[in-house]
C-alpha positions as CSV (number, residue, x, y, z in Angstrom):
1,M,-3.2,35.3,-4.6
2,M,-0.8,36.2,-1.6
3,I,0.0,33.7,0.9
4,V,0.9,35.3,4.2
5,A,3.6,33.6,6.2
6,S,5.7,34.5,9.2
7,R,9.3,34.1,10.2
8,P,8.2,31.3,12.8
9,L,6.1,29.6,10.0
10,I,9.0,29.7,7.6
11,A,11.4,28.5,10.3
12,L,8.9,25.5,10.9
13,M,8.5,24.8,7.4
14,F,12.6,24.5,7.1
15,V,12.9,22.2,10.2
16,A,9.9,20.1,8.6
17,A,11.9,20.1,5.3
18,M,15.3,19.0,6.9
19,A,13.7,16.3,9.3
20,L,11.8,14.3,6.2
21,P,14.6,11.7,5.3
22,A,14.8,10.3,9.0
23,R,15.2,6.6,7.6
24,R,17.9,7.4,5.5
25,A,19.7,9.5,8.1
26,I,20.0,6.3,10.3
27,A,21.6,4.4,7.4
28,K,23.8,6.9,5.9
29,G,24.7,9.3,9.0
30,A,22.5,12.3,10.3
31,F,24.9,15.0,9.2
32,E,25.4,13.8,5.8
33,S,21.8,13.3,5.4
34,Y,21.2,16.8,6.5
35,G,23.5,17.8,3.4
36,D,21.6,15.6,0.8
37,V,18.3,17.3,2.0
38,G,19.6,20.9,2.9
39,Q,21.0,21.3,-0.9
40,Y,17.1,21.1,-2.0
41,A,15.5,22.4,1.0
42,L,17.3,25.7,1.1
43,P,16.3,26.7,-2.5
44,A,12.6,25.2,-1.9
45,I,12.4,27.6,1.1
46,A,13.6,30.5,-0.9
47,G,11.1,30.1,-3.3
48,L,8.3,29.4,-0.5
49,L,9.6,32.9,1.1
50,A,9.2,34.5,-2.3
51,L,5.8,33.3,-2.8
52,S,4.6,34.2,0.9
53,K,5.6,37.7,0.0
54,D,3.9,37.6,-3.5
55,D,7.3,38.4,-5.1
56,R,7.2,37.2,-8.8
57,D,10.3,39.1,-9.7
58,G,11.9,37.3,-6.8
59,I,11.1,33.9,-7.9
60,A,12.4,34.6,-11.4
61,Q,15.6,36.0,-10.1
62,L,15.8,32.9,-7.8
63,A,15.4,30.7,-10.9
64,V,18.0,32.6,-13.1
65,S,20.5,33.0,-10.1
66,G,20.2,29.4,-9.1
67,A,20.6,28.4,-13.0
68,V,23.7,30.4,-13.4
69,S,25.2,29.1,-10.1
70,V,24.4,25.6,-10.7
71,G,25.4,25.6,-14.5
72,T,28.8,27.3,-13.4
73,T,29.2,24.5,-10.9
74,V,28.6,21.5,-13.4
75,A,30.7,23.0,-15.9
76,L,33.8,23.5,-13.7
77,K,33.1,20.0,-12.3
78,Y,33.7,18.5,-15.7
79,A,36.5,20.9,-17.0
80,V,38.4,20.2,-13.7
81,D,37.5,17.0,-12.9
82,E,39.5,17.1,-9.3
83,T,39.5,13.5,-7.2
84,R,37.3,13.8,-4.2
85,P,38.9,12.9,-0.8
86,N,37.1,9.5,-1.0
87,G,38.5,8.5,-4.3
88,G,35.6,9.6,-6.4
89,R,35.6,11.9,-9.4
90,Y,34.4,15.5,-9.9
91,S,34.9,17.0,-6.5
92,F,35.6,20.8,-7.7
93,P,33.3,22.5,-7.0
94,S,30.6,21.2,-4.7
95,G,27.2,20.9,-6.1
96,H,25.3,20.2,-2.8
97,T,27.0,23.6,-1.6
98,S,26.3,25.5,-4.6
99,L,22.6,24.7,-4.7
100,A,22.2,25.4,-1.2
101,F,24.0,28.6,-1.2
102,A,22.0,29.5,-4.4
103,G,19.0,29.5,-2.0
104,A,20.6,31.3,0.9
105,A,22.5,33.8,-1.1
106,F,19.1,34.8,-2.8
107,I,17.4,35.2,0.7
108,H,20.3,37.2,1.8
109,E,20.5,39.4,-1.3
110,R,16.7,39.8,-1.8
111,Y,15.2,40.1,1.7
112,G,18.3,41.2,3.7
113,W,20.4,40.1,6.9
114,E,17.4,39.2,9.0
115,W,16.2,36.4,6.7
116,G,19.8,36.0,5.1
117,I,22.0,35.0,8.4
118,P,19.6,32.0,9.2
119,A,19.8,31.0,5.6
120,E,23.6,31.3,5.3
121,L,24.0,29.4,8.5
122,A,22.0,26.4,7.2
123,A,24.0,26.5,4.2
124,A,27.3,26.6,6.0
125,A,26.1,23.4,7.7
126,V,25.4,21.7,4.2
127,A,28.9,22.9,3.1
128,W,30.5,21.4,6.3
129,S,28.5,18.3,6.3
130,R,30.2,17.7,2.4
131,V,33.7,17.9,4.1
132,D,32.9,15.9,6.9
133,A,31.5,13.1,4.8
134,G,34.8,13.0,2.6
135,Q,32.9,13.9,-0.5
136,H,34.8,17.4,-0.7
137,H,37.9,19.3,-0.1
138,W,37.3,22.5,1.9
139,Y,38.4,24.5,-1.2
140,D,35.6,22.9,-3.2
141,V,33.2,24.2,-0.8
142,L,34.2,27.6,-0.8
143,A,34.6,27.8,-4.5
144,S,30.9,27.0,-4.3
145,V,30.0,29.5,-1.8
146,G,31.8,32.0,-3.9
147,I,29.9,31.0,-7.2
148,A,26.6,31.3,-5.5
149,H,27.1,34.6,-4.1
150,A,28.6,36.1,-7.1
151,S,25.5,35.0,-9.0
152,A,23.0,36.3,-6.4
153,F,25.0,39.8,-6.1
154,F,24.9,40.4,-9.9
155,L,21.3,39.0,-10.7
156,V,19.1,39.4,-7.5
157,D,17.9,43.0,-6.7
158,H,17.4,44.2,-3.2
159,K,13.6,44.1,-2.4
160,E,12.7,47.5,-0.8
161,S,16.2,48.5,-0.2
162,N,17.4,52.1,0.2
163,V,21.0,51.2,-0.6
164,T,22.2,49.8,-3.8
165,L,25.8,49.1,-4.5
166,F,27.5,48.0,-8.0
167,P,30.7,46.9,-8.9
168,M,32.5,49.1,-11.3
169,V,35.3,48.3,-13.6
170,G,36.9,50.8,-16.5
171,G,37.4,54.3,-16.8
172,R,40.3,56.0,-18.9
173,K,43.1,54.0,-16.8
174,P,42.3,50.4,-15.8
175,S,40.4,50.7,-12.6
176,F,37.7,49.3,-10.2
177,G,35.6,50.2,-7.4
178,I,32.1,50.1,-6.2
179,V,29.3,52.5,-7.4
180,G,26.3,53.1,-4.9
181,S,23.2,54.8,-4.5
182,I,20.9,55.7,-1.4
183,R,17.1,56.5,-1.8
184,F,15.8,59.0,0.5
């Protein structure tokens, strides 16, 4: 069964998902609540977008990429055990940011910049909310962005893309670079 959804419908679903915790936003602070909801809304929207495009491979890639991103984040949290700005434990890296960017990076890698840029901006607001709330340092959220994007870069295929780029390491002498292909 294929579900057809337009960009305005996806945008409306995103706004509705972000507006759900109105009561909590009053008690906690609207921007901090945005981050609390956004961490789950962005991967959910990524999944809805893949469903709307009847993209079963994309759903599987979202699950794997998200699991690697979140798993890496959790492992680093316990390995590093950095103190949060508010005095709590396990600051590095940010779980909220990692989860939000797992969804945004998937959208960007799989469906291109037209879908990716709005998702990336929404995820950036989640990251900012974590720093603004005193839950994380700026480098905590930047590390999470890097983890999520690296996971998506290596584990998510471009859908209907004519250009593919891959990192390359090796050769006779230690070397690195980018190898690409273009379909005509």
